[in-house]
Every structure is written in C-alpha cells, then in structure tokens.
C-alpha positions as CSV (number, residue, x, y, z in Angstrom):
1,X,146.0,105.7,105.1
2,X,142.8,105.0,103.2
3,X,139.5,104.8,105.1
4,X,137.6,101.6,104.6
5,X,133.9,101.5,103.9
6,X,132.9,100.7,107.5
7,X,134.8,103.8,108.7
8,X,133.2,106.1,106.1
9,X,129.8,104.7,106.9
10,X,130.2,105.3,110.6
11,X,131.4,108.9,109.9
12,X,128.5,109.5,107.5
13,X,126.0,108.3,110.1
14,X,127.3,111.0,112.4
15,X,126.0,113.7,110.0
16,X,122.7,115.5,110.3
17,X,119.9,114.1,108.2
18,X,120.3,117.1,105.9
19,X,124.0,116.5,105.5
20,X,123.4,112.8,104.9
21,X,120.9,113.6,102.2
22,X,123.4,115.9,100.5
23,X,126.0,113.3,100.7
24,X,123.7,110.7,99.3
25,X,122.8,113.0,96.4
26,X,126.4,113.8,95.6
27,X,127.3,110.1,95.6
28,X,124.4,109.2,93.3
29,X,125.4,112.0,90.9
30,X,129.0,110.6,90.9
31,X,127.6,107.3,89.5
32,X,126.2,109.0,86.5
33,X,129.5,110.5,85.4
34,X,129.8,113.8,83.6
35,X,126.8,115.9,82.8
36,X,126.0,115.9,79.1
37,X,123.7,118.9,79.1
38,X,123.9,122.4,80.6
39,X,121.4,123.4,83.3
40,X,119.8,125.6,80.6
41,X,119.4,122.7,78.2
42,X,117.8,120.6,81.0
43,X,115.4,123.4,81.9
44,X,114.4,123.8,78.2
45,X,113.8,120.0,78.0
46,X,111.6,120.2,81.0
47,X,109.7,123.2,79.6
48,X,109.2,121.2,76.3
49,X,107.9,118.2,78.3
50,X,105.5,120.3,80.3
51,X,104.2,121.9,77.2
52,X,103.7,118.6,75.5
53,X,101.8,117.3,78.6
54,X,99.6,120.3,78.8
55,X,98.8,120.0,75.1
56,X,97.9,116.3,75.6
57,X,95.5,117.3,78.5
58,X,93.9,120.0,76.5
59,X,93.4,117.7,73.5
60,X,91.8,115.0,75.6
61,X,94.7,112.5,75.1
62,X,95.1,111.9,78.8
63,X,93.1,110.1,81.4
64,X,92.1,112.2,84.4
65,X,92.0,110.4,87.7
66,X,90.6,112.1,90.8
67,X,93.2,112.7,93.5
68,X,91.1,110.8,96.0
69,X,91.3,107.7,93.9
70,X,95.1,108.1,93.4
71,X,95.8,108.7,97.1
72,X,93.6,105.6,98.0
73,X,95.7,103.5,95.6
74,X,98.9,104.9,97.1
75,X,97.8,104.2,100.6
76,X,96.9,100.6,99.6
77,X,100.3,100.1,98.0
78,X,102.1,101.4,101.0
79,X,100.0,99.2,103.4
80,X,100.8,96.2,101.2
81,X,104.5,96.9,101.1
82,X,104.5,97.3,104.9
83,X,102.7,94.0,105.3
84,X,105.1,92.3,103.0
85,X,108.0,93.6,104.9
86,X,106.6,92.3,108.1
87,X,106.0,89.0,106.5
88,X,102.2,89.2,106.7
C-alpha cells in the first residue's frame, strides 16, 4: 500500500526540526539527479573560486562595502518582506 502525500507530510511533521532539515536536504538533492563531480573535484573548484576572489580583492577589482551598511540593507529588506507579507 503506497502512502499518499498527505500521509507522508503528516509523518514528516512529527520529526524533530533537525530530522526535517535532513529530510528536506535529501529530497532537494534527489531533484538534482546524480552528482557529476567527486567531492574532491567540488572542493578543488571552491578552492579555485576562493583564490580568484582573493586575487580580485588584492588587485582592487572588487568594491568593499562596510558590514554595517550591508547589515542595514539586509534589515531593511527583511522588514519590507515582512510588511509585504502582512499586506502593509
């Protein structure tokens, strides 16, 4: 007997938040299909990207924004999203 979506959802909601997070992660990964790269290849790609970004910073090709300004913008965006969700 196959479980329907409502039954699976009800069971999933009984899990702890950590277990629900792990389940969500596994389900999202299942949508992507088979991995194309090994973990080592992914790690190397990240190392290469980090090196590129550091080189860009050191060469002055990036714009530095103070953390206070970034956080103020984030707070404004969150407040605007909350107001929009409330219909304000």
